[in-house]
N, C-alpha and C positions, 0 to 999 in steps of 0.2 A: 334206251335200255329195255331189255325184255321184261315183261311183267312178272315172269317167274323169278326174276332176280331181286325183286323188292324184298326187304327184310321185314316181315310182318308176322302175324300171330301163328302161322303154320310153317314157318320157314324151315323148321327142323324135322318136319314130318317126312319120312322117306317112304319110298315105294308107292304103289298105286293106291287109288282111293278105295280099292276093294281089299286092302290089307290093313294090318295093325289096328284092328277094331272097327274099321269101316264095314258097311253092310256087305254080306255075301247073301245072295238071295236063297241060299240054303238055310239050314237050321242053325240058329245062334246057340252058343253054349255059355251064357252068363248065369248068375245065380237065379234060382226060381223066383217067380213073382209072388207077392203076398197073396195068399188064397182068397182073402176078402176083397181084394181090389177089383172093382167092376170093369168090364170091358163093354164097349158099344161099337156099333158099325160106323165105318168111316167111308165117305164118298170122295173119289178123286175124279176130276174132269180135266180134259185137255182144253186149253183156251189160249190160242197163240197170241192174241192181242186184246186190248181193251175196246177195240172196234167190234168185237163179237157181240151177239145178243146176250148180254150178261144176265138179264132177267130170266131168259129161257134156260140158260145153263144152270144158274143157281136154283131155279125152281125145280129142275130135275134132281139136283143134288139134295135139296131139302126132302123131296119125296123119297129118295133112296135111303135116307136115315130115319124115316118114319114120319115125316111131315113136321110142321111147326105150329099149325093152328091150335092144337091142344096145349102147346107150351105158351103161346103169346096172346090168345084171344082174350080181350077185355083187360089186358095187363099193361103195366108200365114196363117198357123194355129199354134197358140202358146198354148202349154199344160203346165199348172202349176201343177207340181207334189207336193205331200205332203211328204216331207222328213224332218220332224221335229226332232230336236236334232242331236247330233253328230252321225256319222256312227259307231263309236266305242261304243256307249252307247246302250246296248242291254239287253233284257230279257235273262237270262241264257239259253244257248242252242239254241237260235233263232237268225237268221239274222234279221235285221230291217224290210226287206220286208215281212217277215213272221209274223209280228206282227203290229208295229205302223207306218211303212212306206207303201206307195203303193208298190205293188209287180212288179218286172221288167217284169214278164210274162204278166200282164195286160197292162203295158205301151207298150210293144212290139206289142201286139195284137191290141191295139188302133191305134198305128202308122201305122201298116200294113193296117188296114181297112180304115183309113182316106186317106192314100196314094192311095189305090185302088179306093177310091171314087173321086180321082182327085186333092187332095191337092197339090199345087205346091211346098210348103216348109213346113216342120214341125219343130217347135222349142220346145225343152224340156227345161223348166226353173224352177228355184227355187233359193231363196235367202238363201245361205248356211251359216246361222248363222254369226259368225264373221270371216269367212274364205273368202279370195278372190281368192283362187285357182280355176282352171277350174272346172266346174261341173262334167266333166268326172272323174277327180281325186277323187272327193267326192263320186261318185258312185262306183269307184273301191274299195275304202276303205270299202264299205258296201258289197262287194262281187258281185257287178253287172258286166255285160259285156257290156260296152258302144259300142264296135264294133258290137255286135249283134243287139243292138238298132239302130245303124246307118244303118244297112242293112235291117231293117224292112220296109222301105219305100224309094222311090227314093232319097229324100233329107231330111235328119234329122240333125238338128243342136242342139248344147247345149249351154246354157248360165247360168252362175251364176249371178243372178241379185241383189246380195248384195251390189253392187256399180255400177259405170258407165259401167263396163264391156267392151265390144267391141264397144260401142257407143261413139259418139263424144259429145253428150249432153243428158241430161235427158229429158224425155217426161213429160210435164205438162198436167195432165188429170184433168179436172174440174168435180166436182160431178154434174151429170145431174139431180139428184133428190134433194129434199129438204135436205140440209146437216144438220147432227146432231152435228158433232164435227169439221170436216175440210171441207172447200169449194173446195179443190182440193189437188192433190198429185203430187210430183215430183218422177217419177219412171224410172227404167231402160228402155232404148229405145225399148226393145222387146214388152213391153205392149202397146206402142203407135204405133209401126210399125208392126201391125198385122191386119189381116182382121177378124179372128175368134179366140175367146178366149175360151179355154176348161179348166175346172177345173177337175183334177183327184185327188180325195181326199180319205180319209179313214173313215170307219164307226167306230167312237170311242167316248168314253167319254172324257171330258176335265175338268181340275181342276178348271179353272176360269169361263168358259162359259157353263159348263154342258155337252154339246155335241160339237163335231167338225166334220163338214160335208163340203158341198160345200162353204157356205158363210164364214165359219171360215178359209178355205184354202186360201182365198184371203189375210189374214194377211201377208202371206209370200211373197206377191208381193212388200211390202215396203222395200226399200233398207236400210241396216244397216248404210250405209254411211251418210244417212240423218235422219233416224228415230231410229238409234241405240244410245245407251248410250254414245258412244265415238264420236258422230257426232260433227262437228265444230259448233261454235256459229254463225258464219257468212256464212260459206260455208260448203259443204259436206266434210267428211273425207274419202278419197278414200282407206284408209287402216284400215277399221273398225275392232275392236277386241272385240265387246260387243254386247249383245242382245238389245231388244227394250223395256225393262222394264220401264225405267224412262220417255221416251217420249210418248209411246203409252199406255202401261198398266196403268201407274199411273199419267201421266201428270205432273210430277215434273219439267220438263223443256220442252222447245219448240224445234222443229226442227230448223236447221239453218235459219237465216233470209232470205236466198235466196229462201226458200220453202214457200208455203202457210202456214199461221198461223191459229190457231184455231178461230172459229167464236165467241166464248165466253170464255175468259180466266177465268171466274168465275164459269164455269160449274162444275158439280160433278166430283171429281177426283177418286171416287171409281171404281175399275176396272170392277166390275159386272155391273155397269151402263155404263162405258166408252167404254170397249172393244166391246160389241155388236153394239154400235152405230158407232164406227169406221169401223167395218166390213160392215155395210150397206152403209156407205159413200164410201168405196172402191168398192163395187158392183155398186154403182151409177157412179163412175168414170171410172171403167174398167168393163163394163157389161160382164156377163158370158153367152156365147152362147150355151154351152153344158156342162152338169154336169154329171160326171161319179164317182160313189162311190164304192170303193173296200171294200166289207165286207166279203170276203172269209175267211180271218183271221183278227184279230183285237186285241184290248185291252180294258178291262173294268176297271173302277175306275180312269182312267186318260189317257192322250194322249201319255204317254211313260213310260219307266221303271224308270224314275227319280221320278215319283209320288208315294208316299208310298201306298202300298196296291194294286196297279194296277197289272193286270195279263193278259196273253194271252188267247184269246178265238177263237172259230171257228164258226162264224155265218153262213158261207157258202152261202152268197148271193152277188149279184151285183145289183146296183140300178142306173138308168140312165134316164135323161130327158133333155129337152131344156129350162126349166125355173128353175133357181137355188132354188127359194123358194119352189115351188111345189115339186121339187125333194127332198129337205131336209125334207119337211113335211112328205113325204111318208117314207123316210129313218128313221126319228125319230119314226114313228109309227111302223116300222119293229123292232126297238130297244125296243119297248114296252112303248114308251113315247107318251103323248098327245102333238101334235105339236102346240096346242093352249094354252098350260099351261102358267100361269102367273108367274111373278117374284117370285122366291123361291119355286115354285111348280114343282113336277115331276123331269125332267132332270135339272131344273134350281134351285134345292135345292143343293147348293154346300157347300163343306167344304174344306178349305185349311189350313193345319197345319201351324201355325205361320203366316197366311195370313192376309191381310188387311181386316178390317171390315167396313161396311157401317155406315152412321150416326146413323142408328137405332140400332147399336150394333150387327147386324147379318151379315152373309155372304149369298149372293144370286147372281143370274145373271138374267138380263132381257132376254126375249125370242127374239133372233135375227131374227127369222122368222116373228114374229108379227111386229117388228120394220121395217123390209124390206117391209112387206105387206102394212104398213101404208103409205109408200111413193110411193107405186105403182109398186114395182119391181116384185112382184108375189104373188100369193095366197097360204096361208098355210091352207086353208079350205079343208079337205079331201072330203067333199061333192061335191066340185067343180072340183076335180082332178080325171081324169080317169086313173085307174091303169090297166096296160096291162101285159100280161105274168102271173106270179105268183100273187096271191092275198096277201094282207098284212097278213091276218090270216095264210095263208100257209107258209109265209116267217118269221113269228114272232119269234124273238130270244130275250128273256127277259134279257136285260142287267143288270137290278137291281138285279134280282134273281141270275144271275151268279156272280155278284160282291159280294153278301152277302153269297155265297156258298149254296144257297137254291135250286139250279138246277144243273144238270150235265153239265159240260163244254165240 
């Protein structure tokens, strides 16, 4: 059966990827951005494979956005990896890092460069689903070499942030922007005990949100012990065994009473409305200082092999910047999407088989970049963002065409 015949999240999207809210490399015509939302330069680099000199490529990109020494020298730097799904769940013939996870080569190169720039300590973190084993074990299961990562900088630590971990208490981080869903979050200590927070995400589609980049990567900072379906009613469950569907995706239950509760218990429970707003709240609670997006290899049609119709692709790009919204806007444009598309348009026209529907009977997602822009986190207006290195046109990789089988992958 042809891949474009699979019934998946974009099956009802008609026309080419450059219509119906997808990017046109001319001027977009969405609502004006918030005047106070900052913009920052974004670097794009072509990188056909992980066999390239990733240290050299990323070093140039860091220089193009103003360098990182002033940001990390003498500091604790926490890098949130994108390791969604089980390490054993794979596209046939591919390790996770070659498709829907960030690649260990990119992780090691980033650690090396941040260590060289003077970082005192580097922490690699991720909430590993319902598992409370050490992060190193999780990486080993996926074919990574944690010892090699440990030697990439003077001091590299690992932490599975799905529960309390090595900390004695959770860090309560208040949302510094206008909150949409939560006024604050209780998180693993690593997110509070850090000077610099780096998001190392993947350039991918997402079944519920349309795309998953820097802002979506912050979903994984929420501990399953508090925001997981098996969390306690009053206190965290330090042995969580479930994902975060009921609490965060659907709002069918609240986190434990010990954690901050929602600002409005009557708010819309539809995940296309709810998830993007929670992501913005997370970015307001734990600001992202450096955004790095691995698009050398990726997946279209969904965030991992469990999404029907998703498949591996090779965009061959890296995207990097110091503002998460501006970085995501450029990355979305590289994927062929309009970063200012409205609800249900372009990347935000979603389809989830047997998925929840909104009150209007449709499936859609709100644009997380515009929601973040509206509260002043960053600008998603390409006219205000200086792109350095490769241009968007030179880096363009049409995700919609690849998903529908209308372009060579």
